[in-house]
BAMARTOR-160926 format. One record per atom (N, C-alpha, C, O, CB): residue number from 1; chain; atom name; x, y, z. Coordinates in steps of 0.02 Angstrom, whole numbers, plus 50000, padded with zeros to 5 digits. Atoms other than C-alpha are relative to their C-alpha. Glycine has a CB too. Layout:
N
{atom NUM 'A' 'CA' {X Y Z}},
...
//
This chain:
108
{atom 1 'A' 'N' {49980 49937 49970}},
{atom 1 'A' 'CA' {49239 49702 49653}},
{atom 1 'A' 'C' {50073 49994 50023}},
{atom 1 'A' 'O' {50094 49941 50045}},
{atom 1 'A' 'CB' {49954 50019 50060}},
{atom 2 'A' 'N' {49930 50000 49979}},
{atom 2 'A' 'CA' {49420 49750 49691}},
{atom 2 'A' 'C' {50010 50051 50056}},
{atom 2 'A' 'O' {49989 50108 50050}},
{atom 2 'A' 'CB' {50047 50016 49940}},
{atom 3 'A' 'N' {49985 49957 49944}},
{atom 3 'A' 'CA' {49476 49823 49858}},
{atom 3 'A' 'C' {50074 49997 50013}},
{atom 3 'A' 'O' {50101 49945 50031}},
{atom 3 'A' 'CB' {49959 49981 50064}},
{atom 4 'A' 'N' {49927 49997 49989}},
{atom 4 'A' 'CA' {49657 49879 49871}},
{atom 4 'A' 'C' {50037 49944 49964}},
{atom 4 'A' 'O' {50083 49914 49992}},
{atom 4 'A' 'CB' {50016 49998 50074}},
{atom 5 'A' 'N' {49964 50050 50039}},
{atom 5 'A' 'CA' {49709 49758 49734}},
{atom 5 'A' 'C' {49980 49929 50013}},
{atom 5 'A' 'O' {50008 49883 49982}},
{atom 5 'A' 'CB' {50072 50008 50011}},
{atom 6 'A' 'N' {50022 50068 49985}},
{atom 6 'A' 'CA' {49620 49606 49808}},
{atom 6 'A' 'C' {49932 49990 49970}},
{atom 6 'A' 'O' {49885 50027 49985}},
{atom 6 'A' 'CB' {50000 49987 50077}},
{atom 7 'A' 'N' {50064 50013 50032}},
{atom 7 'A' 'CA' {49481 49534 49703}},
{atom 7 'A' 'C' {49953 49965 50048}},
{atom 7 'A' 'O' {49973 49921 50085}},
{atom 7 'A' 'CB' {50010 49957 49937}},
{atom 8 'A' 'N' {50051 50031 49958}},
{atom 8 'A' 'CA' {49321 49489 49792}},
{atom 8 'A' 'C' {49958 49954 49955}},
{atom 8 'A' 'O' {49938 49973 49900}},
{atom 8 'A' 'CB' {49955 50053 50035}},
{atom 9 'A' 'N' {50037 50049 50039}},
{atom 9 'A' 'CA' {49231 49333 49731}},
{atom 9 'A' 'C' {49935 49984 50036}},
{atom 9 'A' 'O' {49936 49969 50095}},
{atom 9 'A' 'CB' {50042 49936 49989}},
{atom 10 'A' 'N' {50065 50016 49970}},
{atom 10 'A' 'CA' {49045 49305 49761}},
{atom 10 'A' 'C' {49972 49938 49965}},
{atom 10 'A' 'O' {49977 49931 49904}},
{atom 10 'A' 'CB' {49951 50060 49994}},
{atom 11 'A' 'N' {50033 50059 50028}},
{atom 11 'A' 'CA' {48954 49141 49739}},
{atom 11 'A' 'C' {49939 49985 50041}},
{atom 11 'A' 'O' {49929 50013 50095}},
{atom 11 'A' 'CB' {50048 49939 49998}},
{atom 12 'A' 'N' {50060 50020 49964}},
{atom 12 'A' 'CA' {48791 49062 49793}},
{atom 12 'A' 'C' {50012 49933 50033}},
{atom 12 'A' 'O' {50038 49887 50003}},
{atom 12 'A' 'CB' {49938 49996 49952}},
{atom 13 'A' 'N' {49995 50064 49964}},
{atom 13 'A' 'CA' {48788 48926 49926}},
{atom 13 'A' 'C' {49936 49962 49986}},
{atom 13 'A' 'O' {49889 49989 49956}},
{atom 13 'A' 'CB' {50011 50011 50077}},
{atom 14 'A' 'N' {50059 50042 50011}},
{atom 14 'A' 'CA' {48663 48783 49921}},
{atom 14 'A' 'C' {49938 50026 50036}},
{atom 14 'A' 'O' {49883 50006 50018}},
{atom 14 'A' 'CB' {50015 49930 50023}},
{atom 15 'A' 'N' {50057 49975 49962}},
{atom 15 'A' 'CA' {48552 48877 50045}},
{atom 15 'A' 'C' {49974 50066 49972}},
{atom 15 'A' 'O' {49927 50095 49999}},
{atom 15 'A' 'CB' {50019 50010 50073}},
{atom 16 'A' 'N' {50022 49938 50030}},
{atom 16 'A' 'CA' {48535 49029 49933}},
{atom 16 'A' 'C' {50033 50061 50030}},
{atom 16 'A' 'O' {50019 50117 50008}},
{atom 16 'A' 'CB' {49926 50007 50007}},
{atom 17 'A' 'N' {49964 49944 49969}},
{atom 17 'A' 'CA' {48648 49138 50044}},
{atom 17 'A' 'C' {50061 50017 49958}},
{atom 17 'A' 'O' {50093 49974 49929}},
{atom 17 'A' 'CB' {50020 49983 50072}},
{atom 18 'A' 'N' {49940 49979 50036}},
{atom 18 'A' 'CA' {48783 49240 49963}},
{atom 18 'A' 'C' {50061 49983 50042}},
{atom 18 'A' 'O' {50062 49993 50103}},
{atom 18 'A' 'CB' {49999 50076 49984}},
{atom 19 'A' 'N' {49938 50017 49966}},
{atom 19 'A' 'CA' {48958 49179 50007}},
{atom 19 'A' 'C' {50054 50044 49970}},
{atom 19 'A' 'O' {50061 50048 49909}},
{atom 19 'A' 'CB' {50017 49923 49992}},
{atom 20 'A' 'N' {49947 49955 50023}},
{atom 20 'A' 'CA' {49103 49301 49996}},
{atom 20 'A' 'C' {50068 49973 50023}},
{atom 20 'A' 'O' {50076 49953 50081}},
{atom 20 'A' 'CB' {49989 50072 50026}},
{atom 21 'A' 'N' {49932 50022 49983}},
{atom 21 'A' 'CA' {49287 49251 49990}},
{atom 21 'A' 'C' {50049 50042 49960}},
{atom 21 'A' 'O' {50037 50058 49902}},
{atom 21 'A' 'CB' {50009 49924 49984}},
{atom 22 'A' 'N' {49948 49962 50035}},
{atom 22 'A' 'CA' {49443 49349 49947}},
{atom 22 'A' 'C' {50041 49952 49957}},
{atom 22 'A' 'O' {50061 49899 49980}},
{atom 22 'A' 'CB' {50046 50038 50051}},
{atom 23 'A' 'N' {49958 50040 50045}},
{atom 23 'A' 'CA' {49538 49281 49798}},
{atom 23 'A' 'C' {50071 50001 50027}},
{atom 23 'A' 'O' {50093 50050 50058}},
{atom 23 'A' 'CB' {49997 50027 49927}},
{atom 24 'A' 'N' {49931 50004 49976}},
{atom 24 'A' 'CA' {49714 49225 49836}},
{atom 24 'A' 'C' {50043 50052 49964}},
{atom 24 'A' 'O' {50044 50054 49902}},
{atom 24 'A' 'CB' {50029 49929 49989}},
{atom 25 'A' 'N' {49957 49949 50027}},
{atom 25 'A' 'CA' {49835 49369 49811}},
{atom 25 'A' 'C' {50068 49995 50034}},
{atom 25 'A' 'O' {50071 49985 50095}},
{atom 25 'A' 'CB' {49970 50071 50008}},
{atom 26 'A' 'N' {49933 50001 49971}},
{atom 26 'A' 'CA' {50023 49369 49835}},
{atom 26 'A' 'C' {50019 50072 50017}},
{atom 26 'A' 'O' {50021 50115 49974}},
{atom 26 'A' 'CB' {50051 49968 49950}},
{atom 27 'A' 'N' {49981 49934 49977}},
{atom 27 'A' 'CA' {50074 49518 49939}},
{atom 27 'A' 'C' {50070 49995 50029}},
{atom 27 'A' 'O' {50083 49954 50073}},
{atom 27 'A' 'CB' {49950 50028 50053}},
{atom 28 'A' 'N' {49931 49999 49975}},
{atom 28 'A' 'CA' {50258 49556 49968}},
{atom 28 'A' 'C' {50007 50054 50052}},
{atom 28 'A' 'O' {49974 50106 50049}},
{atom 28 'A' 'CB' {50050 50010 49943}},
{atom 29 'A' 'N' {49984 49951 49948}},
{atom 29 'A' 'CA' {50325 49647 50120}},
{atom 29 'A' 'C' {50069 50029 49984}},
{atom 29 'A' 'O' {50114 49994 49963}},
{atom 29 'A' 'CB' {49998 49967 50072}},
{atom 30 'A' 'N' {49938 49964 50015}},
{atom 30 'A' 'CA' {50462 49778 50101}},
{atom 30 'A' 'C' {50021 50039 50062}},
{atom 30 'A' 'O' {49979 50065 50098}},
{atom 30 'A' 'CB' {49991 50047 49940}},
{atom 31 'A' 'N' {49976 49964 49941}},
{atom 31 'A' 'CA' {50573 49856 50236}},
{atom 31 'A' 'C' {49997 50076 49991}},
{atom 31 'A' 'O' {50011 50103 49937}},
{atom 31 'A' 'CB' {50071 49979 50017}},
{atom 32 'A' 'N' {49997 49927 49997}},
{atom 32 'A' 'CA' {50556 50040 50284}},
{atom 32 'A' 'C' {50074 50018 50011}},
{atom 32 'A' 'O' {50110 49980 50043}},
{atom 32 'A' 'CB' {49953 50030 50056}},
{atom 33 'A' 'N' {49931 49978 49993}},
{atom 33 'A' 'CA' {50720 50137 50276}},
{atom 33 'A' 'C' {50024 49998 50072}},
{atom 33 'A' 'O' {49986 50015 50118}},
{atom 33 'A' 'CB' {50008 50071 49971}},
{atom 34 'A' 'N' {49973 50004 49932}},
{atom 34 'A' 'CA' {50833 50110 50428}},
{atom 34 'A' 'C' {49998 50067 50035}},
{atom 34 'A' 'O' {50013 50119 50006}},
{atom 34 'A' 'CB' {50072 49974 49998}},
{atom 35 'A' 'N' {50001 49940 49959}},
{atom 35 'A' 'CA' {50812 50236 50568}},
{atom 35 'A' 'C' {49942 50047 49986}},
{atom 35 'A' 'O' {49941 50103 50012}},
{atom 35 'A' 'CB' {50064 50036 49990}},
{atom 36 'A' 'N' {50056 49957 50018}},
{atom 36 'A' 'CA' {50649 50305 50496}},
{atom 36 'A' 'C' {49937 49979 50037}},
{atom 36 'A' 'O' {49918 49921 50037}},
{atom 36 'A' 'CB' {49988 49999 49925}},
{atom 37 'A' 'N' {50068 50008 49974}},
{atom 37 'A' 'CA' {50485 50325 50590}},
{atom 37 'A' 'C' {49955 50030 49947}},
{atom 37 'A' 'O' {49954 50091 49939}},
{atom 37 'A' 'CB' {49990 50034 50073}},
{atom 38 'A' 'N' {50033 49979 50061}},
{atom 38 'A' 'CA' {50371 50335 50439}},
{atom 38 'A' 'C' {49927 50020 50011}},
{atom 38 'A' 'O' {49888 49983 50041}},
{atom 38 'A' 'CB' {50002 49944 49949}},
{atom 39 'A' 'N' {50069 49976 49997}},
{atom 39 'A' 'CA' {50212 50439 50429}},
{atom 39 'A' 'C' {49956 49961 49951}},
{atom 39 'A' 'O' {49974 49953 49893}},
{atom 39 'A' 'CB' {49997 50075 49985}},
{atom 40 'A' 'N' {50050 50033 50042}},
{atom 40 'A' 'CA' {50062 50343 50363}},
{atom 40 'A' 'C' {49944 50050 49990}},
{atom 40 'A' 'O' {49918 50078 50039}},
{atom 40 'A' 'CB' {49974 49932 50032}},
{atom 41 'A' 'N' {50050 49948 50016}},
{atom 41 'A' 'CA' {49938 50458 50275}},
{atom 41 'A' 'C' {49936 49969 49972}},
{atom 41 'A' 'O' {49936 49913 49948}},
{atom 41 'A' 'CB' {50029 50050 49951}},
{atom 42 'A' 'N' {50066 50024 50023}},
{atom 42 'A' 'CA' {49755 50442 50228}},
{atom 42 'A' 'C' {49992 50002 49924}},
{atom 42 'A' 'O' {49942 49978 49898}},
{atom 42 'A' 'CB' {49946 50041 50031}},
{atom 43 'A' 'N' {50001 49997 50073}},
{atom 43 'A' 'CA' {49794 50473 50044}},
{atom 43 'A' 'C' {50071 50006 49973}},
{atom 43 'A' 'O' {50118 50012 50012}},
{atom 43 'A' 'CB' {49957 50058 49976}},
{atom 44 'A' 'N' {49933 50000 50031}},
{atom 44 'A' 'CA' {49939 50479 49920}},
{atom 44 'A' 'C' {50031 50070 49993}},
{atom 44 'A' 'O' {50044 50094 49938}},
{atom 44 'A' 'CB' {49995 49970 49932}},
{atom 45 'A' 'N' {49968 49935 50002}},
{atom 45 'A' 'CA' {50016 50645 49968}},
{atom 45 'A' 'C' {50009 50030 50068}},
{atom 45 'A' 'O' {49978 50009 50117}},
{atom 45 'A' 'CB' {49961 50047 49957}},
{atom 46 'A' 'N' {49984 49968 49936}},
{atom 46 'A' 'CA' {50085 50757 50103}},
{atom 46 'A' 'C' {49944 50045 50025}},
{atom 46 'A' 'O' {49946 50067 50083}},
{atom 46 'A' 'CB' {50064 50039 49993}},
{atom 47 'A' 'N' {50056 49959 49977}},
{atom 47 'A' 'CA' {49924 50859 50108}},
{atom 47 'A' 'C' {49947 49959 50036}},
{atom 47 'A' 'O' {49902 49987 50068}},
{atom 47 'A' 'CB' {49968 50035 49940}},
{atom 48 'A' 'N' {50046 50044 49965}},
{atom 48 'A' 'CA' {49830 50708 50176}},
{atom 48 'A' 'C' {50022 49993 50073}},
{atom 48 'A' 'O' {50081 49999 50089}},
{atom 48 'A' 'CB' {49996 49930 49967}},
{atom 49 'A' 'N' {49985 50005 49928}},
{atom 49 'A' 'CA' {49819 50685 50365}},
{atom 49 'A' 'C' {50040 49938 50017}},
{atom 49 'A' 'O' {50036 49887 49983}},
{atom 49 'A' 'CB' {49936 50000 50038}},
{atom 50 'A' 'N' {49962 50057 49974}},
{atom 50 'A' 'CA' {49936 50572 50462}},
{atom 50 'A' 'C' {49953 49958 50043}},
{atom 50 'A' 'O' {49922 49984 50090}},
{atom 50 'A' 'CB' {50063 50024 50042}},
{atom 51 'A' 'N' {50045 50043 49962}},
{atom 51 'A' 'CA' {49838 50422 50527}},
{atom 51 'A' 'C' {50037 49959 50052}},
{atom 51 'A' 'O' {50007 49937 50102}},
{atom 51 'A' 'CB' {49964 49953 49952}},
{atom 52 'A' 'N' {49958 50034 49951}},
{atom 52 'A' 'CA' {49981 50337 50618}},
{atom 52 'A' 'C' {50073 50008 49979}},
{atom 52 'A' 'O' {50087 50030 49923}},
{atom 52 'A' 'CB' {49981 49925 50008}},
{atom 53 'A' 'N' {49929 49998 50015}},
{atom 53 'A' 'CA' {50171 50328 50625}},
{atom 53 'A' 'C' {50028 49930 50011}},
{atom 53 'A' 'O' {50018 49900 50064}},
{atom 53 'A' 'CB' {50038 50053 50045}},
{atom 54 'A' 'N' {49970 50067 49995}},
{atom 54 'A' 'CA' {50265 50166 50591}},
{atom 54 'A' 'C' {50066 50005 50039}},
{atom 54 'A' 'O' {50104 50051 50028}},
{atom 54 'A' 'CB' {50012 49969 49930}},
{atom 55 'A' 'N' {49937 49999 49962}},
{atom 55 'A' 'CA' {50407 50125 50712}},
{atom 55 'A' 'C' {50059 49980 49956}},
{atom 55 'A' 'O' {50050 49951 49902}},
{atom 55 'A' 'CB' {49995 49954 50061}},
{atom 56 'A' 'N' {49938 50020 50036}},
{atom 56 'A' 'CA' {50587 50100 50655}},
{atom 56 'A' 'C' {50001 49924 49993}},
{atom 56 'A' 'O' {49976 49888 50037}},
{atom 56 'A' 'CB' {50063 50025 50038}},
{atom 57 'A' 'N' {49992 50072 50010}},
{atom 57 'A' 'CA' {50625 49928 50584}},
{atom 57 'A' 'C' {49939 49964 49973}},
{atom 57 'A' 'O' {49937 49903 49972}},
{atom 57 'A' 'CB' {50020 49969 50063}},
{atom 58 'A' 'N' {50063 50029 50025}},
{atom 58 'A' 'CA' {50451 49900 50510}},
{atom 58 'A' 'C' {50007 49978 49928}},
{atom 58 'A' 'O' {50044 50008 49889}},
{atom 58 'A' 'CB' {49943 50050 50007}},
{atom 59 'A' 'N' {50009 50019 50070}},
{atom 59 'A' 'CA' {50413 49807 50350}},
{atom 59 'A' 'C' {49926 50010 49984}},
{atom 59 'A' 'O' {49883 50001 50026}},
{atom 59 'A' 'CB' {50022 49925 49986}},
{atom 60 'A' 'N' {50069 49985 50019}},
{atom 60 'A' 'CA' {50256 49851 50252}},
{atom 60 'A' 'C' {49980 49959 49939}},
{atom 60 'A' 'O' {50021 49945 49895}},
{atom 60 'A' 'CB' {49991 50075 49986}},
{atom 61 'A' 'N' {50026 50032 50061}},
{atom 61 'A' 'CA' {50146 49759 50127}},
{atom 61 'A' 'C' {49985 50056 49949}},
{atom 61 'A' 'O' {49967 50111 49969}},
{atom 61 'A' 'CB' {49937 49956 50015}},
{atom 62 'A' 'N' {50022 49952 50050}},
{atom 62 'A' 'CA' {50115 49848 49962}},
{atom 62 'A' 'C' {49945 49965 49960}},
{atom 62 'A' 'O' {49958 49919 49921}},
{atom 62 'A' 'CB' {50059 50023 49953}},
{atom 63 'A' 'N' {50058 50029 50034}},
{atom 63 'A' 'CA' {49940 49807 49898}},
{atom 63 'A' 'C' {49992 50029 49930}},
{atom 63 'A' 'O' {49974 49993 49883}},
{atom 63 'A' 'CB' {49936 50012 50040}},
{atom 64 'A' 'N' {50001 49967 50065}},
{atom 64 'A' 'CA' {49945 49934 49756}},
{atom 64 'A' 'C' {50036 50066 50008}},
{atom 64 'A' 'O' {50053 50086 50064}},
{atom 64 'A' 'CB' {49926 50011 49974}},
{atom 65 'A' 'N' {49964 49936 49998}},
{atom 65 'A' 'CA' {50029 50098 49710}},
{atom 65 'A' 'C' {49965 50050 49956}},
{atom 65 'A' 'O' {49930 50032 49909}},
{atom 65 'A' 'CB' {50073 49990 49978}},
{atom 66 'A' 'N' {50030 49947 50041}},
{atom 66 'A' 'CA' {49973 50265 49642}},
{atom 66 'A' 'C' {50043 50062 50002}},
{atom 66 'A' 'O' {50080 50072 50050}},
{atom 66 'A' 'CB' {49928 50015 50023}},
{atom 67 'A' 'N' {49962 49937 49998}},
{atom 67 'A' 'CA' {50048 50433 49596}},
{atom 67 'A' 'C' {49969 50049 50048}},
{atom 67 'A' 'O' {49909 50048 50062}},
{atom 67 'A' 'CB' {50003 50031 49930}},
{atom 68 'A' 'N' {50023 49948 49954}},
{atom 68 'A' 'CA' {50036 50578 49717}},
{atom 68 'A' 'C' {50053 50054 50006}},
{atom 68 'A' 'O' {50088 50068 49957}},
{atom 68 'A' 'CB' {49984 49969 50070}},
{atom 69 'A' 'N' {49951 49947 49988}},
{atom 69 'A' 'CA' {50143 50715 49793}},
{atom 69 'A' 'C' {50071 49973 49990}},
{atom 69 'A' 'O' {50086 49918 50012}},
{atom 69 'A' 'CB' {49992 50028 50072}},
{atom 70 'A' 'N' {49930 50019 50008}},
{atom 70 'A' 'CA' {50326 50708 49742}},
{atom 70 'A' 'C' {50037 50013 50066}},
{atom 70 'A' 'O' {50032 50067 50095}},
{atom 70 'A' 'CB' {50034 50040 49941}},
{atom 71 'A' 'N' {49964 49998 49936}},
{atom 71 'A' 'CA' {50436 50672 49894}},
{atom 71 'A' 'C' {50072 49979 49989}},
{atom 71 'A' 'O' {50085 49935 49948}},
{atom 71 'A' 'CB' {49966 49955 50053}},
{atom 72 'A' 'N' {49930 50022 49999}},
{atom 72 'A' 'CA' {50624 50660 49919}},
{atom 72 'A' 'C' {50012 49966 50067}},
{atom 72 'A' 'O' {50001 49995 50120}},
{atom 72 'A' 'CB' {50050 50060 49989}},
{atom 73 'A' 'N' {49989 50038 49939}},
{atom 73 'A' 'CA' {50670 50525 50044}},
{atom 73 'A' 'C' {50065 49961 49996}},
{atom 73 'A' 'O' {50108 49975 49954}},
{atom 73 'A' 'CB' {49943 49953 50012}},
{atom 74 'A' 'N' {49939 50041 49995}},
{atom 74 'A' 'CA' {50802 50396 50087}},
{atom 74 'A' 'C' {50019 49968 49934}},
{atom 74 'A' 'O' {50078 49963 49917}},
{atom 74 'A' 'CB' {49990 49945 50052}},
{atom 75 'A' 'N' {49987 50036 50062}},
{atom 75 'A' 'CA' {50784 50305 49920}},
{atom 75 'A' 'C' {49986 50041 49938}},
{atom 75 'A' 'O' {49968 50014 49886}},
{atom 75 'A' 'CB' {49959 49937 49998}},
{atom 76 'A' 'N' {50006 49958 50060}},
{atom 76 'A' 'CA' {50774 50454 49803}},
{atom 76 'A' 'C' {49939 50045 50001}},
{atom 76 'A' 'O' {49910 50059 50054}},
{atom 76 'A' 'CB' {49997 49957 49939}},
{atom 77 'A' 'N' {50057 49955 50009}},
{atom 77 'A' 'CA' {50637 50568 49736}},
{atom 77 'A' 'C' {49949 49965 49956}},
{atom 77 'A' 'O' {49967 49938 49903}},
{atom 77 'A' 'CB' {50022 50068 49969}},
{atom 78 'A' 'N' {50053 50035 50038}},
{atom 78 'A' 'CA' {50471 50499 49675}},
{atom 78 'A' 'C' {49932 50027 50018}},
{atom 78 'A' 'O' {49922 50057 50071}},
{atom 78 'A' 'CB' {50004 49923 50013}},
{atom 79 'A' 'N' {50070 49984 49985}},
{atom 79 'A' 'CA' {50285 50531 49663}},
{atom 79 'A' 'C' {49959 49936 50012}},
{atom 79 'A' 'O' {49897 49939 50013}},
{atom 79 'A' 'CB' {49969 50041 49942}},
{atom 80 'A' 'N' {50035 50064 49988}},
{atom 80 'A' 'CA' {50242 50347 49695}},
{atom 80 'A' 'C' {49984 49994 50074}},
{atom 80 'A' 'O' {50026 50004 50118}},
{atom 80 'A' 'CB' {50043 49940 49977}},
{atom 81 'A' 'N' {50024 50012 49932}},
{atom 81 'A' 'CA' {50139 50310 49851}},
{atom 81 'A' 'C' {49975 49929 50005}},
{atom 81 'A' 'O' {49940 49904 49961}},
{atom 81 'A' 'CB' {49944 50050 50020}},
{atom 82 'A' 'N' {50016 50070 49990}},
{atom 82 'A' 'CA' {50117 50135 49921}},
{atom 82 'A' 'C' {49939 49994 50046}},
{atom 82 'A' 'O' {49936 50023 50099}},
{atom 82 'A' 'CB' {50059 49962 50031}},
{atom 83 'A' 'N' {50058 50014 49958}},
{atom 83 'A' 'CA' {49948 50076 49986}},
{atom 83 'A' 'C' {50018 49941 50044}},
{atom 83 'A' 'O' {50029 49886 50019}},
{atom 83 'A' 'CB' {49935 49985 49956}},
{atom 84 'A' 'N' {49979 50053 49954}},
{atom 84 'A' 'CA' {49989 49975 50142}},
{atom 84 'A' 'C' {49942 49971 50040}},
{atom 84 'A' 'O' {49949 49922 50076}},
{atom 84 'A' 'CB' {50052 50027 50048}},
{atom 85 'A' 'N' {50062 50023 49968}},
{atom 85 'A' 'CA' {49811 49954 50208}},
{atom 85 'A' 'C' {49944 50042 49972}},
{atom 85 'A' 'O' {49956 50090 49936}},
{atom 85 'A' 'CB' {50005 50005 50079}},
{atom 86 'A' 'N' {50057 49963 50025}},
{atom 86 'A' 'CA' {49637 50015 50171}},
{atom 86 'A' 'C' {50003 50073 50022}},
{atom 86 'A' 'O' {49998 50088 50081}},
{atom 86 'A' 'CB' {49934 49968 50023}},
{atom 87 'A' 'N' {49997 49929 49984}},
{atom 87 'A' 'CA' {49653 50204 50160}},
{atom 87 'A' 'C' {50065 50023 50033}},
{atom 87 'A' 'O' {50066 50076 50064}},
{atom 87 'A' 'CB' {49944 50018 50044}},
{atom 88 'A' 'N' {49936 49982 49969}},
{atom 88 'A' 'CA' {49836 50206 50217}},
{atom 88 'A' 'C' {50055 49997 49947}},
{atom 88 'A' 'O' {50065 49947 49914}},
{atom 88 'A' 'CB' {50016 49952 50059}},
{atom 89 'A' 'N' {49948 49993 50050}},
{atom 89 'A' 'CA' {49980 50266 50109}},
{atom 89 'A' 'C' {50065 50025 50031}},
{atom 89 'A' 'O' {50065 50063 50079}},
{atom 89 'A' 'CB' {49979 50048 49945}},
{atom 90 'A' 'N' {49934 49974 49982}},
{atom 90 'A' 'CA' {50167 50293 50129}},
{atom 90 'A' 'C' {50038 50017 49936}},
{atom 90 'A' 'O' {50026 49987 49884}},
{atom 90 'A' 'CB' {50040 49948 50043}},
{atom 91 'A' 'N' {49959 49983 50057}},
{atom 91 'A' 'CA' {50291 50375 50013}},
{atom 91 'A' 'C' {50048 49943 49984}},
{atom 91 'A' 'O' {50081 49916 50029}},
{atom 91 'A' 'CB' {50039 50066 50012}},
{atom 92 'A' 'N' {49956 50054 50022}},
{atom 92 'A' 'CA' {50386 50245 49912}},
{atom 92 'A' 'C' {50073 50017 50009}},
{atom 92 'A' 'O' {50116 49972 50009}},
{atom 92 'A' 'CB' {49986 49983 49927}},
{atom 93 'A' 'N' {49930 49980 49992}},
{atom 93 'A' 'CA' {50545 50345 49938}},
{atom 93 'A' 'C' {50030 49979 50067}},
{atom 93 'A' 'O' {50090 49985 50077}},
{atom 93 'A' 'CB' {50006 50075 49993}},
{atom 94 'A' 'N' {49976 50025 49936}},
{atom 94 'A' 'CA' {50557 50274 50115}},
{atom 94 'A' 'C' {49992 49924 50006}},
{atom 94 'A' 'O' {50003 49896 50060}},
{atom 94 'A' 'CB' {49963 50034 50056}},
{atom 95 'A' 'N' {50010 50072 50000}},
{atom 95 'A' 'CA' {50521 50093 50067}},
{atom 95 'A' 'C' {50050 49968 49951}},
{atom 95 'A' 'O' {50053 49988 49893}},
{atom 95 'A' 'CB' {49926 49981 49981}},
{atom 96 'A' 'N' {49949 50031 50042}},
{atom 96 'A' 'CA' {50660 49981 50000}},
{atom 96 'A' 'C' {49969 49945 49957}},
{atom 96 'A' 'O' {49962 49888 49977}},
{atom 96 'A' 'CB' {50057 49970 50043}},
{atom 97 'A' 'N' {50031 50047 50046}},
{atom 97 'A' 'CA' {50577 49899 49849}},
{atom 97 'A' 'C' {50050 49972 49950}},
{atom 97 'A' 'O' {50035 49922 49917}},
{atom 97 'A' 'CB' {49943 50034 49963}},
{atom 98 'A' 'N' {49951 50022 50049}},
{atom 98 'A' 'CA' {50735 49880 49744}},
{atom 98 'A' 'C' {49986 50027 49930}},
{atom 98 'A' 'O' {50017 50005 49882}},
{atom 98 'A' 'CB' {50002 49926 49998}},
{atom 99 'A' 'N' {50019 49972 50065}},
{atom 99 'A' 'CA' {50656 49983 49604}},
{atom 99 'A' 'C' {49984 50074 50007}},
{atom 99 'A' 'O' {49960 50096 50059}},
{atom 99 'A' 'CB' {49940 49961 49970}},
{atom 100 'A' 'N' {50019 49930 50002}},
{atom 100 'A' 'CA' {50634 50165 49555}},
{atom 100 'A' 'C' {49929 50007 49972}},
{atom 100 'A' 'O' {49901 50062 49971}},
{atom 100 'A' 'CB' {50049 50040 49959}},
{atom 101 'A' 'N' {50067 49998 50030}},
{atom 101 'A' 'CA' {50467 50119 49475}},
{atom 101 'A' 'C' {49950 49960 50041}},
{atom 101 'A' 'O' {49961 49944 50099}},
{atom 101 'A' 'CB' {50002 49973 49929}},
{atom 102 'A' 'N' {50053 50037 49967}},
{atom 102 'A' 'CA' {50308 50026 49516}},
{atom 102 'A' 'C' {50019 49927 50009}},
{atom 102 'A' 'O' {50048 49896 49964}},
{atom 102 'A' 'CB' {49935 50006 49959}},
{atom 103 'A' 'N' {49988 50071 49986}},
{atom 103 'A' 'CA' {50324 49854 49598}},
{atom 103 'A' 'C' {49935 49963 50013}},
{atom 103 'A' 'O' {49935 49902 50024}},
{atom 103 'A' 'CB' {50047 49993 50061}},
{atom 104 'A' 'N' {50066 50029 49990}},
{atom 104 'A' 'CA' {50137 49824 49620}},
{atom 104 'A' 'C' {49952 50033 49951}},
{atom 104 'A' 'O' {49970 50082 49919}},
{atom 104 'A' 'CB' {49975 50010 50074}},
{atom 105 'A' 'N' {50049 49972 50046}},
{atom 105 'A' 'CA' {49982 49858 49518}},
{atom 105 'A' 'C' {49978 50070 50024}},
{atom 105 'A' 'O' {49985 50087 50082}},
{atom 105 'A' 'CB' {49938 49954 49993}},
{atom 106 'A' 'N' {50025 49934 49983}},
{atom 106 'A' 'CA' {49909 50033 49512}},
{atom 106 'A' 'C' {49934 49993 50037}},
{atom 106 'A' 'O' {49893 49951 50020}},
{atom 106 'A' 'CB' {49991 50043 49937}},
{atom 107 'A' 'N' {50063 50000 49962}},
{atom 107 'A' 'CA' {49770 50068 49638}},
{atom 107 'A' 'C' {49944 50023 49954}},
{atom 107 'A' 'O' {49953 50067 49912}},
{atom 107 'A' 'CB' {50006 50045 50063}},
{atom 108 'A' 'N' {50058 49982 50041}},
{atom 108 'A' 'CA' {49599 50080 49561}},
{atom 108 'A' 'C' {49962 50056 50034}},
{atom 108 'A' 'O' {49911 50079 50009}},
{atom 108 'A' 'CB' {49953 49939 49989}},
//
């Protein structure tokens, strides 16, 4: 099973109990645009509710990315949304990834 780009591995222990461990995944952190308090939304678009606001100077992990509402921000115009936690998305136009395209796998 995959959750936000992290593979889940199941195996059997000697006692017959299921053992669950997350597979090792490399997650990079990227800085949010300077001077921006960034809205974190429950889905990949501006029609989704705001679940929290990131303070200025924050860096975010990008677990996966998906298309959504097109937004114009500090780093251009794009429809790419970054998954930064389970059920939490930010517009890629406010995250300095060094690319105009995808830098992580697409969310499933």
